[in-house]
C-alpha positions as CSV (number, residue, x, y, z in Angstrom):
1,M,4.0,-11.3,12.8
2,N,6.5,-8.5,12.7
3,G,8.4,-6.5,10.1
4,T,10.3,-3.4,9.5
5,V,9.7,-0.2,7.5
6,A,12.2,-0.2,4.7
7,A,11.2,3.2,3.2
8,V,8.6,5.9,3.3
9,S,7.3,8.0,0.4
10,R,4.8,10.7,-0.4
11,G,3.9,12.9,-3.3
12,A,1.8,16.0,-3.4
13,E,0.8,15.5,-7.0
14,H,-1.0,12.6,-8.7
15,D,2.2,11.2,-10.1
16,F,2.7,7.5,-10.5
17,S,5.9,7.4,-8.3
18,K,6.5,9.1,-5.0
19,P,9.8,10.4,-3.7
20,N,11.3,8.8,-0.6
21,E,11.3,10.9,2.6
22,E,13.0,10.8,6.0
23,F,9.6,10.3,7.5
24,V,5.9,10.5,6.7
25,R,3.4,11.8,9.2
26,L,0.2,9.8,9.2
27,L,-2.9,11.6,10.1
28,A,-5.8,9.7,11.7
29,G,-8.7,9.3,9.3
30,L,-6.9,11.0,6.4
31,G,-3.6,9.4,5.3
32,A,-0.1,10.6,4.8
33,E,0.3,14.4,5.4
34,G,1.2,16.2,2.1
35,D,0.2,13.2,-0.1
36,A,-2.1,13.6,-3.0
37,H,-4.3,10.7,-1.7
38,L,-4.9,12.4,1.7
39,G,-8.6,12.7,2.6
40,V,-11.7,11.3,4.1
41,T,-13.2,10.6,0.7
42,V,-11.6,9.0,-2.3
43,Q,-8.7,10.8,-3.9
44,H,-7.8,8.4,-6.7
45,R,-8.8,10.2,-9.9
46,S,-10.8,7.2,-11.4
47,R,-12.7,6.7,-8.2
48,V,-13.5,10.4,-7.8
49,A,-14.9,10.4,-11.4
50,Q,-17.2,7.5,-10.4
51,D,-18.4,8.9,-7.0
52,P,-16.4,11.5,-5.1
53,T,-18.4,10.9,-1.9
54,Q,-17.0,7.3,-1.5
55,P,-15.0,6.8,1.8
56,N,-11.3,6.7,1.2
57,L,-10.3,3.1,2.0
58,R,-7.0,3.8,0.2
59,Q,-5.4,6.4,2.4
60,V,-2.1,4.6,2.7
61,H,-0.5,2.2,0.2
62,L,2.0,-0.4,1.5
63,I,4.2,-2.7,-0.6
64,H,6.5,-5.4,0.6
65,A,10.1,-4.9,-0.5
66,E,10.3,-8.6,-1.3
67,L,8.2,-7.9,-4.4
68,F,11.0,-5.8,-5.8
69,E,13.4,-8.8,-5.5
70,E,10.9,-11.0,-7.4
71,L,10.5,-8.3,-10.1
72,A,14.3,-8.0,-10.4
73,A,14.4,-11.8,-11.1
74,A,12.0,-11.2,-13.9
75,G,14.1,-8.3,-15.3
76,F,12.4,-5.3,-13.8
77,R,14.2,-2.6,-11.7
78,V,11.8,-1.2,-9.1
79,G,12.6,0.6,-5.9
80,P,10.8,2.0,-2.9
81,G,8.1,4.6,-3.8
82,E,8.3,3.9,-7.5
83,L,5.0,2.0,-7.6
84,G,3.3,4.8,-5.7
85,E,3.4,3.3,-2.2
86,N,3.7,5.4,1.0
87,I,5.3,2.6,3.1
88,T,7.7,-0.1,1.9
89,T,7.8,-3.0,4.3
90,C,10.3,-5.8,4.8
91,G,9.7,-9.2,6.5
92,L,5.9,-9.0,6.6
93,D,3.7,-11.0,4.2
94,L,1.2,-8.1,3.5
95,L,-0.7,-10.1,0.9
96,A,-1.5,-12.9,3.4
97,L,-3.0,-10.6,6.0
98,P,-6.8,-10.7,6.6
99,R,-8.9,-7.6,6.1
100,G,-9.0,-5.6,9.3
101,T,-5.4,-6.3,10.4
102,R,-4.0,-3.4,12.3
103,L,-0.4,-2.5,11.5
104,H,1.4,-0.8,14.4
105,L,4.1,1.3,12.7
106,G,6.8,3.0,14.8
107,A,5.9,4.5,18.1
108,Q,2.3,5.6,17.5
109,A,0.8,5.1,14.0
110,V,-1.8,2.4,13.4
111,V,-3.1,1.5,9.9
112,E,-6.0,-0.9,9.3
113,V,-5.6,-3.0,6.2
114,T,-8.7,-2.5,4.0
115,G,-7.8,-4.5,0.9
116,L,-5.5,-5.1,-2.1
117,R,-4.3,-2.5,-4.4
118,N,-5.8,-2.9,-7.9
119,P,-2.9,-1.8,-10.2
120,C,-4.0,0.1,-13.2
121,P,-2.5,0.2,-16.8
122,Q,-0.3,3.2,-15.7
123,I,2.1,0.6,-14.3
124,D,3.0,-0.4,-17.9
125,A,3.7,3.2,-18.8
126,F,6.3,3.1,-15.9
127,Q,7.8,-0.1,-17.2
128,H,6.3,-2.1,-20.1
129,G,5.1,-5.5,-19.1
130,L,5.1,-4.8,-15.4
131,L,1.4,-5.1,-15.0
132,K,1.5,-8.8,-15.9
133,Q,4.1,-9.3,-13.2
134,V,1.9,-7.8,-10.4
135,V,-1.5,-9.0,-11.7
136,G,-2.0,-12.6,-12.9
137,R,-4.2,-15.7,-12.4
138,D,-3.8,-18.7,-10.2
139,G,-4.3,-22.3,-11.2
140,Q,-8.1,-22.0,-10.8
141,G,-8.2,-18.9,-13.0
142,R,-8.7,-16.4,-10.1
143,V,-7.1,-13.0,-10.3
144,V,-4.1,-12.6,-8.1
145,R,-3.0,-9.1,-7.2
146,R,0.5,-8.6,-5.8
147,A,1.0,-4.8,-5.8
148,G,0.5,-4.3,-2.1
149,V,-2.3,-3.4,0.3
150,M,-4.3,-0.4,1.1
151,G,-5.3,0.9,4.5
152,I,-6.8,3.6,6.6
153,V,-5.1,5.5,9.4
154,L,-6.6,4.8,12.8
155,E,-3.9,6.5,14.8
156,G,-1.5,9.1,13.5
157,G,2.2,9.4,14.0
158,E,5.5,9.7,12.3
159,V,6.8,6.6,10.4
160,R,10.5,6.3,9.5
161,P,12.7,3.8,7.7
162,G,13.9,1.3,10.3
163,D,10.7,1.5,12.4
164,G,9.2,-1.7,13.6
165,I,5.9,-3.0,12.3
166,R,3.7,-5.2,14.4
167,A,0.6,-6.9,12.8
168,E,-2.4,-7.3,15.1
169,L,-4.9,-9.8,13.5
170,P,-8.6,-9.1,13.8
171,A,-10.9,-11.5,15.6
172,G,-11.9,-14.4,13.4
173,P,-13.3,-15.5,11.2
174,F,-10.8,-13.8,8.9
175,E,-11.8,-12.1,5.7
176,V,-9.5,-12.5,2.8
177,L,-8.3,-9.3,1.1
178,E,-10.2,-8.2,-1.9
179,R,-9.4,-5.2,-4.2
180,V,-10.4,-1.8,-2.9
């Protein structure tokens, strides 16, 4: 399973969208250098309010560019970084990866997938009705989250658009992704 980095983004403030960059530098155990979500412990405001000592399992947010095409078909215009992701991927089914998958990005960086992003109502402030497009229910009534995956940085390095991505699956049995 391989893919490509389509775009990289980071934002120093807790804004919803993140500006695209030429590269992001991932720091082991922390996240994307200069990003508001960088840290060993949780940085997302709602989670800090609950328990600021929780480990940060959301150091890096990845979204597949194919989601943007699906959203466009539903009438929404969304581009890289606009949903707050650090890395936009292409050609890799992020949502189908098991927990613990290691994503080798570029020459050095390794991100371990910890779970699914749980989009919040802020997404509707960005574009009204978008939340229903990225969170829904399947035929059995189970919640389906499609707004990307979260991960922790195991090995640091620079990541740039055009870099390759190699997915290394964990030893089985596989654990399906849950929200983190």
